[in-house]
N, CA, C and O of each residue as an XYZ file, in Angstrom:
548
protein
N    -179.474    -18.190     -4.628
C    -178.102    -18.100     -4.156
C    -177.177    -18.077     -5.350
O    -177.285    -18.891     -6.267
N    -176.266    -17.126     -5.315
C    -175.380    -16.966     -6.467
C    -174.129    -16.211     -6.090
O    -174.091    -15.504     -5.084
N    -173.108    -16.368     -6.906
C    -171.833    -15.665     -6.747
C    -171.348    -15.367     -8.145
O    -171.120    -16.277     -8.942
N    -171.188    -14.064     -8.448
C    -170.791    -13.626     -9.808
C    -169.536    -12.760     -9.734
O    -169.467    -11.832     -8.929
N    -168.545    -13.062    -10.571
C    -167.374    -12.189    -10.639
C    -167.718    -10.998    -11.497
O    -168.184    -11.155    -12.626
N    -167.487     -9.776    -10.960
C    -167.839     -8.578    -11.668
C    -166.624     -7.696    -11.964
O    -166.764     -6.657    -12.609
N    -165.432     -8.095    -11.501
C    -164.214     -7.307    -11.763
C    -163.030     -7.809    -10.988
O    -163.087     -8.879    -10.382
N    -161.949     -7.048    -10.999
C    -160.753     -7.385    -10.264
C    -160.171     -6.121     -9.626
O    -160.479     -4.997    -10.021
N    -159.333     -6.348     -8.639
C    -158.626     -5.259     -7.949
C    -157.287     -5.780     -7.525
O    -157.190     -6.880     -6.981
N    -156.213     -4.984     -7.770
C    -154.866     -5.374     -7.390
C    -154.449     -4.636     -6.113
O    -154.504     -3.409     -6.043
N    -154.032     -5.405     -5.111
C    -153.580     -4.843     -3.855
C    -152.210     -5.461     -3.559
O    -152.084     -6.683     -3.480
N    -151.195     -4.627     -3.398
C    -149.805     -5.103     -3.140
C    -149.384     -6.193     -4.149
O    -148.843     -7.235     -3.778
N    -149.653     -5.913     -5.428
C    -149.282     -6.806     -6.506
C    -150.025     -8.162     -6.533
O    -149.649     -9.063     -7.283
N    -151.060     -8.293     -5.724
C    -151.881     -9.489     -5.725
C    -153.285     -9.098     -6.291
O    -153.916     -8.140     -5.845
N    -153.720     -9.876     -7.272
C    -155.018     -9.577     -7.918
C    -156.119    -10.378     -7.214
O    -156.037    -11.596     -7.057
N    -157.145     -9.639     -6.802
C    -158.326    -10.254     -6.134
C    -159.501    -10.025     -7.029
O    -159.575     -9.019     -7.734
N    -160.450    -10.983     -7.003
C    -161.704    -10.843     -7.708
C    -162.686    -10.048     -6.917
O    -162.759    -10.176     -5.695
N    -163.452     -9.219     -7.599
C    -164.569     -8.489     -6.996
C    -165.811     -9.238     -7.371
O    -166.059     -9.474     -8.553
N    -166.620     -9.630     -6.369
C    -167.764    -10.518     -6.601
C    -169.055     -9.882     -6.085
O    -169.071     -9.083     -5.148
N    -170.127    -10.285     -6.751
C    -171.494     -9.999     -6.259
C    -172.003    -11.279     -5.634
O    -172.087    -12.306     -6.307
N    -172.341    -11.235     -4.371
C    -172.808    -12.385     -3.605
C    -174.257    -12.217     -3.256
O    -174.659    -11.169     -2.752
N    -175.062    -13.250     -3.518
C    -176.464    -13.270     -3.137
C    -176.707    -14.590     -2.413
O    -176.461    -15.659     -2.970
N    -177.177    -14.521     -1.205
C    -177.426    -15.735     -0.456
C    -178.142    -15.450      0.849
O    -178.620    -14.338      1.076
N    -178.216    -16.467      1.714
C    -178.890    -16.331      3.002
C    -177.910    -16.486      4.134
O    -177.006    -17.320      4.073
N    -178.085    -15.684      5.173
C    -177.263    -15.784      6.360
C    -177.538    -17.091      7.040
O    -178.695    -17.483      7.190
N    -176.500    -17.774      7.454
C    -176.671    -19.075      8.131
C    -176.564    -18.953      9.669
O    -176.788    -19.922     10.394
N    -176.227    -17.777     10.133
C    -176.211    -17.481     11.597
C    -176.318    -15.998     11.792
O    -176.212    -15.236     10.831
N    -176.526    -15.574     13.014
C    -176.626    -14.168     13.318
C    -175.252    -13.504     13.138
O    -174.216    -14.142     13.325
N    -175.260    -12.199     12.769
C    -174.038    -11.447     12.634
C    -173.396    -11.205     13.981
O    -174.042    -11.272     15.026
N    -172.075    -10.914     13.926
C    -171.292    -10.631     15.133
C    -170.654     -9.281     15.016
O    -170.398     -8.808     13.909
N    -170.384     -8.633     16.162
C    -169.724     -7.351     16.205
C    -168.566     -7.425     17.169
O    -168.704     -8.002     18.248
N    -167.421     -6.854     16.811
C    -166.293     -6.788     17.703
C    -165.345     -5.673     17.297
O    -165.421     -5.146     16.187
N    -164.461     -5.327     18.201
C    -163.414     -4.338     17.954
C    -162.082     -5.053     17.660
O    -161.672     -5.946     18.402
N    -161.414     -4.645     16.565
C    -160.117     -5.191     16.232
C    -159.182     -4.034     16.012
O    -159.371     -3.245     15.087
N    -158.163     -3.922     16.862
C    -157.227     -2.796     16.773
C    -157.949     -1.446     16.734
O    -157.617     -0.586     15.918
N    -158.906     -1.268     17.588
C    -159.710     -0.035     17.711
C    -160.521      0.240     16.491
O    -160.944      1.379     16.294
N    -160.765     -0.744     15.650
C    -161.642     -0.586     14.444
C    -162.823     -1.492     14.617
O    -162.680     -2.601     15.131
N    -164.016     -1.041     14.192
C    -165.217     -1.834     14.276
C    -165.232     -2.896     13.156
O    -164.849     -2.630     12.016
N    -165.682     -4.088     13.519
C    -165.760     -5.194     12.581
C    -167.081     -5.951     12.782
O    -167.412     -6.357     13.895
N    -167.815     -6.127     11.701
C    -169.010     -6.961     11.701
C    -168.758     -8.179     10.811
O    -168.152     -8.042      9.748
N    -169.210     -9.364     11.221
C    -169.053    -10.580     10.448
C    -170.307    -11.391     10.438
O    -171.044    -11.457     11.421
N    -170.546    -12.029      9.266
C    -171.677    -12.958      9.153
C    -171.319    -14.038      8.101
O    -170.601    -13.769      7.138
N    -171.822    -15.223      8.307
C    -171.587    -16.331      7.329
C    -172.807    -16.431      6.429
O    -173.946    -16.424      6.897
N    -172.545    -16.526      5.101
C    -173.584    -16.545      4.109
C    -173.404    -17.787      3.209
O    -172.306    -18.073      2.732
N    -174.518    -18.514      2.994
C    -174.493    -19.624      2.054
C    -174.569    -19.041      0.658
O    -175.558    -18.395      0.311
N    -173.548    -19.256     -0.145
C    -173.425    -18.548     -1.424
C    -173.998    -19.332     -2.605
O    -174.921    -18.841     -3.256
N    -173.497    -20.509     -2.902
C    -174.006    -21.254     -4.016
C    -173.546    -22.699     -3.881
O    -172.539    -22.971     -3.228
N    -174.268    -23.615     -4.487
C    -173.796    -24.989     -4.446
C    -172.510    -25.165     -5.280
O    -172.412    -24.663     -6.400
N    -171.567    -25.860     -4.733
C    -170.337    -26.151     -5.457
C    -170.606    -27.284     -6.428
O    -171.661    -27.916     -6.377
N    -169.651    -27.542     -7.316
C    -169.786    -28.602     -8.309
C    -170.042    -29.965     -7.687
O    -170.705    -30.810     -8.289
N    -169.519    -30.185     -6.483
C    -169.676    -31.493     -5.828
C    -171.003    -31.565     -5.040
O    -171.231    -32.552     -4.341
N    -171.855    -30.579     -5.130
C    -173.117    -30.611     -4.434
C    -173.134    -29.967     -3.075
O    -174.196    -29.795     -2.477
N    -171.929    -29.595     -2.562
C    -171.872    -28.951     -1.262
C    -172.084    -27.464     -1.404
O    -171.775    -26.898     -2.452
N    -172.605    -26.812     -0.373
C    -172.841    -25.373     -0.377
C    -171.567    -24.668     -0.066
O    -170.790    -25.118      0.775
N    -171.334    -23.558     -0.736
C    -170.149    -22.702     -0.477
C    -170.553    -21.658      0.576
O    -171.545    -20.950      0.402
N    -169.791    -21.569      1.650
C    -170.037    -20.588      2.685
C    -168.988    -19.503      2.613
O    -167.793    -19.781      2.506
N    -169.445    -18.260      2.671
C    -168.595    -17.088      2.620
C    -168.766    -16.295      3.903
O    -169.890    -15.985      4.298
N    -167.645    -15.960      4.568
C    -167.698    -15.078      5.727
C    -167.597    -13.661      5.207
O    -166.571    -13.264      4.656
N    -168.697    -12.874      5.389
C    -168.726    -11.510      4.885
C    -168.325    -10.580      6.078
O    -168.895    -10.663      7.166
N    -167.361     -9.726      5.833
C    -166.882     -8.797      6.851
C    -167.169     -7.367      6.450
O    -166.984     -7.002      5.289
N    -167.615     -6.558      7.378
C    -167.823     -5.130      7.160
C    -167.010     -4.372      8.166
O    -167.176     -4.582      9.368
N    -166.143     -3.505      7.725
C    -165.298     -2.712      8.612
C    -165.848     -1.310      8.781
O    -166.563     -0.796      7.920
N    -165.502     -0.697      9.911
C    -165.842      0.682     10.265
C    -167.325      0.954     10.174
O    -168.087      0.395     10.963
N    -167.788      1.814      9.221
C    -169.202      2.166      9.199
C    -170.120      1.049      8.728
O    -171.328      1.117      8.955
N    -169.570      0.002      8.067
C    -170.382     -1.100      7.645
C    -170.495     -2.190      8.745
O    -171.287     -3.123      8.612
N    -169.725     -2.066      9.794
C    -169.651     -3.090     10.807
C    -171.033     -3.323     11.478
O    -171.456     -4.467     11.646
N    -171.710     -2.255     11.849
C    -173.007     -2.401     12.512
C    -174.073     -2.967     11.579
O    -174.948     -3.707     12.030
N    -174.020     -2.638     10.291
C    -174.954     -3.176      9.316
C    -174.776     -4.691      9.185
O    -175.751     -5.441      9.145
N    -173.530     -5.122      9.118
C    -173.241     -6.563      8.969
C    -173.635     -7.308     10.259
O    -174.227     -8.386     10.212
N    -173.293     -6.706     11.403
C    -173.591     -7.346     12.678
C    -175.098     -7.437     12.963
O    -175.521     -8.276     13.758
N    -175.917     -6.576     12.315
C    -177.356     -6.587     12.509
C    -178.064     -7.689     11.716
O    -179.256     -7.923     11.917
N    -177.338     -8.369     10.815
C    -177.925     -9.421      9.985
C    -178.301    -10.599     10.893
O    -177.543    -10.967     11.791
N    -179.464    -11.177     10.649
C    -179.927    -12.325     11.417
C    -180.010    -13.544     10.540
O    -180.079    -13.439      9.315
N    -180.002    -14.698     11.163
C    -180.083    -15.979     10.466
C    -181.289    -15.976      9.527
O    -182.372    -15.541      9.920
N    -181.121    -16.448      8.313
C    -182.086    -16.560      7.239
C    -182.388    -15.265      6.499
O    -183.159    -15.274      5.539
N    -181.788    -14.132      6.932
C    -181.946    -12.886      6.145
C    -181.327    -13.064      4.804
O    -180.307    -13.745      4.693
N    -181.908    -12.467      3.740
C    -181.313    -12.494      2.426
C    -180.272    -11.395      2.342
O    -180.520    -10.261      2.752
N    -179.092    -11.736      1.804
C    -177.970    -10.823      1.773
C    -177.496    -10.643      0.348
O    -177.347    -11.609     -0.400
N    -177.261     -9.390     -0.019
C    -176.640     -9.031     -1.308
C    -175.420     -8.224     -0.949
O    -175.542     -7.181     -0.306
N    -174.218     -8.684     -1.354
C    -172.991     -7.993     -1.010
C    -172.075     -7.944     -2.197
O    -172.085     -8.832     -3.050
N    -171.256     -6.866     -2.249
C    -170.224     -6.722     -3.288
C    -168.908     -6.483     -2.566
O    -168.831     -5.651     -1.662
N    -167.868     -7.216     -2.969
C    -166.569     -6.983     -2.313
C    -165.528     -7.909     -2.849
O    -165.787     -8.704     -3.753
N    -164.301     -7.804     -2.270
C    -163.206     -8.653     -2.644
C    -163.375    -10.035     -2.037
O    -163.649    -10.163     -0.844
N    -163.213    -11.068     -2.850
C    -163.339    -12.454     -2.369
C    -161.946    -13.040     -2.216
O    -161.166    -13.038     -3.168
N    -161.628    -13.537     -1.038
C    -160.345    -14.117     -0.799
C    -160.483    -15.562     -0.339
O    -161.396    -15.923      0.403
N    -159.561    -16.355     -0.799
C    -159.559    -17.802     -0.488
C    -158.408    -18.054      0.510
O    -157.313    -17.515      0.345
N    -158.656    -18.851      1.510
C    -157.575    -19.270      2.435
C    -157.745    -20.727      2.790
O    -158.856    -21.257      2.782
N    -156.654    -21.362      3.098
C    -156.697    -22.781      3.467
C    -156.170    -22.920      4.849
O    -155.223    -22.242      5.247
N    -156.805    -23.830      5.605
C    -156.459    -24.095      7.013
C    -156.841    -25.517      7.311
O    -157.987    -25.897      7.070
N    -155.921    -26.338      7.836
C    -156.197    -27.731      8.167
C    -156.809    -28.473      6.972
O    -157.782    -29.214      7.113
N    -156.218    -28.256      5.807
C    -156.630    -28.928      4.590
C    -158.068    -28.624      4.149
O    -158.665    -29.384      3.386
N    -158.619    -27.496      4.642
C    -159.951    -27.083      4.219
C    -159.853    -25.714      3.574
O    -158.940    -24.949      3.884
N    -160.780    -25.392      2.682
C    -160.807    -24.091      1.993
C    -161.870    -23.209      2.645
O    -162.994    -23.648      2.892
N    -161.493    -21.946      2.923
C    -162.406    -20.987      3.480
C    -162.453    -19.786      2.583
O    -161.442    -19.414      1.988
N    -163.644    -19.153      2.472
C    -163.845    -18.008      1.634
C    -164.246    -16.807      2.480
O    -165.133    -16.908      3.327
N    -163.591    -15.670      2.251
C    -163.842    -14.439      2.989
C    -164.111    -13.316      2.001
O    -163.473    -13.224      0.952
N    -165.082    -12.449      2.361
C    -165.368    -11.274      1.536
C    -165.292    -10.011      2.409
O    -165.917     -9.939      3.466
N    -164.529     -9.035      1.957
C    -164.538     -7.714      2.604
C    -165.569     -6.892      1.816
O    -165.329     -6.489      0.678
N    -166.700     -6.660      2.442
C    -167.841     -6.032      1.721
C    -167.577     -4.523      1.531
O    -167.219     -3.808      2.466
N    -167.772     -4.075      0.272
C    -167.759     -2.689     -0.061
C    -169.187     -2.164     -0.049
O    -169.431     -0.981      0.190
N    -170.128     -3.072     -0.313
C    -171.561     -2.718     -0.346
C    -172.321     -3.913      0.208
O    -171.969     -5.056     -0.081
N    -173.353     -3.665      0.996
C    -174.177     -4.740      1.525
C    -175.608     -4.284      1.638
O    -175.872     -3.156      2.052
N    -176.538     -5.148      1.274
C    -177.961     -4.860      1.372
C    -178.639     -6.115      1.903
O    -178.317     -7.233      1.503
N    -179.595     -5.901      2.822
C    -180.194     -7.026      3.509
C    -181.720     -6.895      3.464
O    -182.255     -5.801      3.640
N    -182.430     -8.029      3.224
C    -183.879     -8.011      3.355
C    -184.225     -8.895      4.518
O    -183.438     -9.746      4.932
N    -185.454     -8.679      5.058
C    -185.843     -9.444      6.241
C    -185.567     -8.650      7.512
O    -185.188     -9.210      8.541
N    -185.765     -7.328      7.423
C    -185.521     -6.475      8.588
C    -186.353     -6.983      9.757
O    -187.545     -7.258      9.618
N    -185.713     -7.101     10.894
C    -186.380     -7.678     12.075
C    -186.454     -6.668     13.180
O    -185.520     -5.900     13.408
N    -187.578     -6.675     13.869
C    -187.729     -5.882     15.110
C    -188.337     -6.811     16.129
O    -189.280     -7.542     15.826
N    -187.817     -6.791     17.305
C    -188.329     -7.629     18.387
C    -188.353     -9.104     17.983
O    -189.276     -9.832     18.348
N    -187.340     -9.550     17.228
C    -187.216    -10.938     16.859
C    -188.173    -11.435     15.811
O    -188.272    -12.643     15.597
N    -188.900    -10.524     15.131
C    -189.900    -10.907     14.144
C    -189.652    -10.142     12.852
O    -189.450     -8.928     12.885
N    -189.663    -10.833     11.709
C    -189.499    -10.184     10.406
C    -190.806     -9.587      9.956
O    -191.861    -10.211     10.066
N    -190.730     -8.376      9.449
C    -191.884     -7.678      8.919
C    -191.875     -7.782      7.392
O    -190.878     -7.491      6.730
N    -193.006     -8.203      6.867
C    -193.052     -8.427      5.409
C    -194.166     -7.659      4.741
O    -194.213     -7.627      3.512
N    -195.046     -7.055      5.463
C    -196.167     -6.337      4.836
C    -196.408     -5.002      5.560
O    -196.042     -4.842      6.724
N    -197.008     -4.084      4.876
C    -197.297     -2.799      5.448
C    -198.133     -2.926      6.703
O    -197.897     -2.213      7.678
N    -199.116     -3.829      6.696
C    -199.979     -4.005      7.852
C    -199.196     -4.462      9.088
O    -199.558     -4.141     10.220
N    -198.130     -5.206      8.853
C    -197.314     -5.707      9.960
C    -196.423     -4.637     10.516
O    -196.018     -4.741     11.674
N    -196.088     -3.599      9.754
C    -195.118     -2.614     10.150
C    -195.629     -1.197      9.975
O    -195.318     -0.558      8.970
N    -196.408     -0.682     10.928
C    -196.940      0.640     10.758
C    -195.901      1.761     10.771
O    -196.193      2.896     10.393
N    -194.686      1.430     11.211
C    -193.603      2.431     11.264
C    -192.928      2.672      9.921
O    -192.063      3.543      9.826
N    -193.292      1.930      8.883
C    -192.597      2.005      7.601
C    -192.901      3.308      6.875
O    -192.159      3.678      5.965
N    -193.950      4.007      7.238
C    -194.270      5.303      6.611
C    -195.235      5.194      5.448
O    -195.546      6.206      4.819
N    -195.724      3.986      5.137
C    -196.688      3.814      4.063
C    -197.991      3.357      4.638
O    -198.053      2.686      5.668
N    -199.062      3.752      3.919
C    -200.385      3.295      4.359
C    -200.866      2.219      3.424
O    -200.523      2.228      2.242
N    -201.645      1.302      3.920
C    -202.227      0.246      3.077
C    -203.216      0.870      2.095
O    -203.937      1.808      2.435
N    -203.238      0.335      0.870
C    -204.184      0.846     -0.128
C    -205.454      0.016     -0.034
O    -205.448     -1.214     -0.058
N    -206.556      0.778      0.077
C    -207.880      0.131      0.145
C    -208.383     -0.140     -1.280
O    -208.495      0.794     -2.074
N    -208.675     -1.347     -1.603
C    -209.180     -1.681     -2.927
C    -210.708     -1.860     -2.837
O    -211.196     -2.819     -2.239
N    -211.431     -0.942     -3.428
C    -212.904     -1.048     -3.416
C    -213.438     -1.968     -4.501
O    -214.356     -2.750     -4.254
N    -212.872     -1.885     -5.703
C    -213.348     -2.663     -6.827
C    -212.342     -3.701     -7.285
O    -212.522     -4.291     -8.351
N    -211.311     -3.939     -6.533
C    -210.318     -4.908     -6.935
C    -209.248     -4.328     -7.877
O    -208.344     -5.044     -8.307
N    -209.355     -3.034     -8.193
C    -208.398     -2.379     -9.059
C    -207.496     -1.441     -8.201
O    -207.963     -0.791     -7.266
N    -206.243     -1.403     -8.547
C    -205.335     -0.458     -7.899
C    -205.623      0.955     -8.410
O    -205.993      1.105     -9.575
N    -205.466      2.008     -7.576
C    -205.839      3.368     -7.972
C    -204.847      4.085     -8.886
O    -204.875      5.313     -8.953
N    -203.984      3.377     -9.582
C    -203.033      4.038    -10.475
C    -202.829      3.216    -11.722
O    -202.060      3.607    -12.600
């Protein structure tokens, strides 16, 4: 789990940090329509804070990224790049990221994660048969 600042972007004279986020989803993604625009959201555990608490980031994907974000399931590994924004509400700090890029591992079908070629015959690869314990390349 990690969060790295990789740049900045200025919007309406406000400078935002662009971050690379690597963490695990803590709940299933959600999909909804906001002002006729698609929105996908998921909460990701980003990194331990200095006080030992985990930092949670709500990752949002708009338009074409909405379905990708909404398809994320609890415990999937998430890698995202986007603007990180801080907001405060009821004396608590919340972190939001508008994802420009998102990649997920732990693809699930029928509620089950596939991790090996033998488990997922639809992946397009065949298992390599090892006759002498050596790989053929």
